[in-house]
C-alpha positions in Angstrom: -190.8 139.7 6.0 -191.7 137.6 2.9 -189.0 134.9 2.2 -188.6 135.8 -1.6 -188.0 139.4 -0.5 -185.3 138.1 2.2 -183.6 136.0 -0.4 -183.0 138.5 -3.1 -180.0 139.0 -5.7 -177.9 140.8 -2.9 -178.5 138.1 -0.5 -177.9 135.3 -2.6 -174.5 137.1 -3.5 -173.5 137.4 0.1 -174.7 133.9 0.7 -171.8 132.4 -1.2 -168.5 132.5 0.7 -166.3 129.7 -0.9 -163.9 128.0 1.5 -165.3 129.9 4.7 -168.3 129.8 6.9 -170.9 127.3 5.9 -168.7 126.4 2.8 -165.5 125.7 4.8 -164.3 122.2 4.2 -164.6 121.1 7.7 -168.3 121.9 7.6 -169.2 120.9 4.2 -167.0 117.8 4.1 -168.9 115.9 6.8 -172.3 116.8 5.5 -171.7 115.7 1.9 -170.2 112.3 3.2 -173.1 111.6 5.4 -175.7 112.5 2.8 -173.9 110.3 0.2 -174.0 107.5 2.7 -177.7 108.0 3.5 -178.6 108.1 -0.4 -177.3 104.6 -0.6 -176.8 104.7 -4.2 -179.9 106.2 -5.2 -181.5 109.7 -6.1 -181.6 112.5 -3.8 -183.7 115.7 -3.6 -182.8 118.8 -1.6 -185.5 121.0 -0.3 -184.4 124.7 -0.6 -181.3 124.0 -2.5 -180.3 127.6 -2.6 -177.0 128.4 -4.5 -175.9 124.6 -4.5 -173.7 124.6 -1.4 -174.6 121.3 -0.7 -175.9 119.9 -3.9 -172.9 120.7 -6.1 -170.4 118.7 -4.1 -172.9 115.9 -3.5 -173.7 115.6 -7.3 -169.9 115.5 -7.9 -169.7 112.4 -5.7 -171.9 110.6 -8.0 -175.1 111.2 -6.2 -178.0 112.3 -8.8 -179.4 115.4 -7.0 -182.5 117.5 -7.9 -183.5 120.6 -5.9 -186.7 122.5 -5.0 -186.0 126.4 -4.6 -188.4 129.4 -4.0 -185.9 132.1 -4.7 -184.8 132.7 -8.4 -181.8 135.0 -7.3 -180.4 132.1 -5.4 -181.3 129.6 -8.3 -179.4 132.1 -10.6 -176.4 131.6 -8.6 -176.6 127.8 -8.7 -176.7 128.1 -12.4 -173.2 129.6 -12.6 -172.0 126.3 -11.0 -174.3 123.6 -12.5 -176.6 123.5 -15.4 -180.2 122.1 -15.3 -178.7 118.6 -16.6 -176.3 118.5 -13.8 -178.8 119.5 -11.1 -182.5 119.9 -12.2 -184.4 122.4 -10.0 -188.2 122.9 -9.5 -189.1 126.6 -8.5 -191.6 126.4 -5.7 -192.1 126.0 -1.9 -190.6 123.1 -0.3 -193.7 122.5 1.6 -195.9 122.0 -1.6 -193.6 121.8 -4.8 -193.6 118.3 -6.6 -190.4 117.2 -8.3 -190.8 114.3 -10.9 -189.8 110.9 -9.9 -189.0 108.8 -6.8 -186.2 109.2 -4.5 -184.2 107.5 -1.7 -183.4 110.7 0.2 -185.0 113.8 0.7 -182.9 116.4 2.8 -183.2 119.8 4.3 -180.1 121.6 5.9 -178.9 124.4 7.8 -182.1 125.1 9.7 -184.2 125.9 6.7 -187.3 124.0 7.8 -187.8 127.1 10.2 -188.1 129.4 7.4 -191.6 127.9 7.2 -193.4 130.1 9.7 -196.5 128.0 10.7 -196.7 124.6 12.3 -199.0 123.6 9.5 -196.4 124.3 6.9 -193.9 122.5 8.5 -196.0 119.4 8.6 -196.8 119.9 5.1 -192.9 119.8 4.3 -192.6 116.5 6.1 -195.7 115.2 4.0 -194.3 116.6 0.8 -190.9 114.7 1.5 -192.8 111.4 2.0 -194.5 112.0 -1.2 -191.2 112.0 -2.9 -189.7 109.0 -1.3 -190.0 105.1 -1.8 -190.2 102.5 0.7 -187.6 102.8 3.3 -186.8 106.4 2.0 -185.0 108.8 4.6 -185.8 112.5 5.2 -182.9 114.3 6.9 -183.0 117.6 8.8 -180.3 119.8 10.3 -181.9 122.0 12.5 -180.7 124.2 15.6 -182.0 123.6 19.3 -184.1 126.6 20.6 -181.8 128.3 23.1 -184.7 129.6 25.5 -182.4 128.3 28.6 -180.2 131.2 27.7 -183.0 133.7 27.8 -182.9 135.8 31.1 -186.1 136.4 32.7 -187.9 139.4 31.4 -185.5 139.6 28.5 -186.3 138.7 24.8 -183.1 138.4 23.0 -180.0 136.3 23.1 -176.6 136.8 21.4 -175.4 133.7 19.7 -172.4 134.9 17.9 -169.9 137.8 18.5 -166.8 138.0 16.6 -164.9 140.9 14.9 -166.9 142.8 12.4 -170.1 140.7 13.1 -172.5 140.2 15.9 -175.8 137.9 15.7 -178.7 138.0 18.3 -182.2 136.5 18.3 -185.3 137.9 19.5 -187.9 135.3 20.7 -191.6 135.6 20.9 -192.4 132.6 23.0 -196.3 132.9 22.4 -196.0 132.2 18.6 -192.7 130.2 18.8 -191.1 132.6 16.5 -187.7 134.0 16.4 -186.2 136.7 14.6 -182.4 136.5 13.6 -180.8 139.9 13.5 -177.3 139.9 11.9 -175.0 143.1 12.4 -172.1 143.3 9.7 -169.8 146.1 10.4 -167.6 148.0 8.0 -163.9 148.4 8.1 -164.0 151.6 10.3 -166.3 149.6 12.8 -168.9 152.8 13.2 -171.3 151.5 10.6 -173.2 148.2 10.2 -175.6 146.6 8.0 -178.5 144.9 9.6 -180.1 141.7 8.0 -183.1 140.1 9.6 -184.7 136.5 8.9 -187.7 135.2 10.6 -188.2 131.7 11.6 -190.5 129.3 13.7 -188.4 127.3 16.0 -189.0 123.7 16.8 -188.3 121.4 19.5 -186.7 118.0 18.7 -190.1 116.4 20.1 -192.3 118.5 18.1 -190.3 117.6 15.0 -190.6 114.0 15.9 -194.4 114.3 16.1 -194.4 116.0 12.5 -192.6 113.1 11.1 -195.2 110.4 12.8 -197.9 112.3 11.1 -196.3 111.9 7.8 -195.4 108.2 8.3 -191.9 108.6 9.3 -190.1 107.2 12.4 -186.9 108.4 13.7 -184.1 106.2 12.7 -181.1 108.5 14.4 -180.4 111.7 15.8 -176.8 113.1 16.3 -175.5 116.7 17.2 -173.6 116.8 14.0 -172.7 115.5 10.6 -170.1 113.5 12.0 -172.3 111.5 14.2 -171.4 112.9 17.6 -173.7 112.1 20.7 -176.9 114.3 21.0 -177.2 115.5 24.4 -179.0 118.2 26.6 -176.2 120.4 25.8 -176.3 120.0 22.0 -177.0 123.3 20.1 -178.2 121.6 16.9 -179.1 118.1 15.6 -179.1 116.3 12.6 -182.3 114.0 12.4 -182.7 111.1 10.0 -186.2 109.8 9.6 -187.4 106.8 7.6 -190.5 105.4 5.8 -191.1 101.7 6.7 -190.2 99.0 4.4 -193.2 97.0 3.1 -194.4 94.7 5.6 -192.8 96.4 8.5 -193.9 98.9 11.2 -192.7 102.7 11.2 -189.6 102.4 13.2 
């Protein structure tokens, strides 16, 4: 499943859900608040900027935002909200694409680093973030914690969301550290469903930290969410902030 095929025009249209889901104020507000704080008055670069879910409100807060995006249909949706002057975008892969200039913050939200399906690509993404940052710059990743503890012995799937009209489950390939998310959306009759599938490579927090070290980062903080809740063994996701050292200092 190629990422450009997955994020086609229909997927881009369904992705935008103003006011609900990922776009709900209680989800988006804390995200934008924290990123504006971490940008610290400087420029921000969003890897996989998509339709501008985060970039548009962050730019409205006065943070200059540039994006990198592989999917042209997703970028087309962004352009209905902000033009190239407001949010410049480089079309390309977040592991390799180079945006002009230097930034104080690079960020990658909502599990998107897992769209890179090999460890080598994920490490390259960290190194690409480091190339865009000045001394003391930060790279922020929002990512889910693999739920292998919920996987019964001998079974390959977990149901992670079930609500009226929608069921989501993940199938795991623990040998390759891959997971495929299956999204079943039912019509009004409840008898027919549309299936969407997305492949990912899951990453444990400790592995993510090692990737950061290989790129010259140190872990500055890790919380369970954007509001700063404590990260524990029961947390289902995390927001990890990595930072490059300042001149004359060691990696944190």
